[in-house]
C-alpha positions as CSV (number, residue, x, y, z in Angstrom):
1,X,42.8,-93.3,43.7
2,X,42.7,-89.8,45.3
3,X,40.7,-87.3,43.3
4,X,42.1,-84.3,45.2
5,X,43.7,-81.5,43.1
6,X,47.5,-81.8,43.9
7,X,47.9,-78.0,44.0
8,X,45.1,-77.5,46.5
9,X,46.4,-80.5,48.6
10,X,49.6,-78.6,49.5
11,X,48.9,-76.7,52.7
12,X,50.1,-73.1,52.9
13,X,51.5,-73.3,49.4
14,X,52.6,-69.8,48.0
15,X,52.0,-69.4,44.3
16,X,52.5,-66.1,42.4
17,X,49.4,-64.0,42.0
18,X,48.7,-60.7,40.4
19,X,49.8,-58.7,43.5
20,X,53.0,-60.7,43.7
21,X,53.7,-59.9,40.1
22,X,53.1,-56.2,40.7
23,X,55.4,-56.2,43.7
24,X,58.1,-57.9,41.8
25,X,57.8,-55.5,38.9
26,X,57.9,-52.4,41.2
27,X,61.0,-53.9,43.0
28,X,62.7,-54.4,39.6
29,X,61.8,-50.9,38.6
30,X,63.3,-49.4,41.8
31,X,66.6,-51.4,41.2
32,X,66.7,-50.1,37.6
33,X,65.7,-46.5,38.5
34,X,68.3,-46.1,41.2
35,X,70.9,-48.1,39.2
36,X,72.0,-50.3,42.1
37,X,74.1,-53.2,41.0
38,X,72.8,-56.7,41.1
39,X,75.9,-57.9,43.1
40,X,75.4,-55.1,45.6
41,X,71.7,-56.0,46.0
42,X,72.5,-59.7,46.4
43,X,75.2,-59.1,48.9
44,X,73.0,-56.9,51.1
45,X,70.1,-59.3,50.6
46,X,72.2,-62.3,51.8
47,X,73.5,-60.2,54.8
48,X,69.8,-59.8,55.8
49,X,69.2,-63.5,55.7
50,X,68.2,-64.0,52.0
51,X,68.7,-67.5,50.7
52,X,68.8,-67.2,46.9
53,X,71.9,-67.2,44.8
54,X,72.8,-64.1,42.8
55,X,71.7,-66.0,39.6
56,X,68.3,-66.8,41.1
57,X,67.9,-63.2,42.3
58,X,68.6,-62.0,38.8
59,X,66.1,-64.4,37.3
60,X,63.5,-63.2,39.8
61,X,64.0,-59.6,38.8
62,X,63.6,-60.6,35.2
63,X,60.4,-62.6,35.9
64,X,62.0,-65.9,35.3
65,X,62.0,-67.3,38.8
66,X,59.6,-67.3,41.8
67,X,60.5,-66.6,45.4
68,X,58.4,-66.8,48.5
69,X,56.8,-63.7,49.9
70,X,59.2,-63.9,52.9
71,X,62.2,-63.9,50.6
72,X,60.7,-61.1,48.5
73,X,60.3,-59.0,51.6
74,X,64.0,-59.6,52.6
75,X,65.0,-58.5,49.0
76,X,62.7,-55.4,49.1
77,X,64.2,-54.4,52.5
78,X,67.7,-54.8,51.1
79,X,66.9,-52.7,48.0
80,X,65.2,-50.0,50.2
81,X,68.2,-49.9,52.5
82,X,70.6,-49.5,49.6
83,X,68.4,-46.7,48.2
84,X,68.3,-45.0,51.6
85,X,72.2,-45.0,51.6
86,X,72.4,-43.1,48.3
87,X,73.0,-39.4,48.3
88,X,70.0,-37.3,47.4
89,X,69.8,-36.1,43.8
90,X,71.0,-32.5,43.2
91,X,68.3,-29.9,43.2
92,X,68.2,-26.6,41.5
93,X,68.7,-23.7,44.0
94,X,66.1,-20.9,44.2
95,X,67.3,-17.3,44.2
96,X,66.3,-16.8,47.9
97,X,68.1,-19.9,49.2
98,X,71.4,-19.4,51.0
99,X,74.5,-20.6,49.2
100,X,76.2,-23.6,50.7
């Protein structure tokens, strides 16, 4: 019988760690803060090569599903691109600024 630990026996296995949990939480916070829709995020994620279903992506954002670091990076890129497309928030004009 093999006494090897089955988890350690899997080469290059990616298991969630503390840093992965922090990255997932910050990604979910960005989605919530910028109020981007789950469907919009999923569509953009898939267009960049993401492989998860919309349901799996939702579960990932709610810490109920695990995705590989590669898929996380595709999702983060999709979210960041969507955020970059949003108009800047309105700012309060100073008295010495020209009117638009």
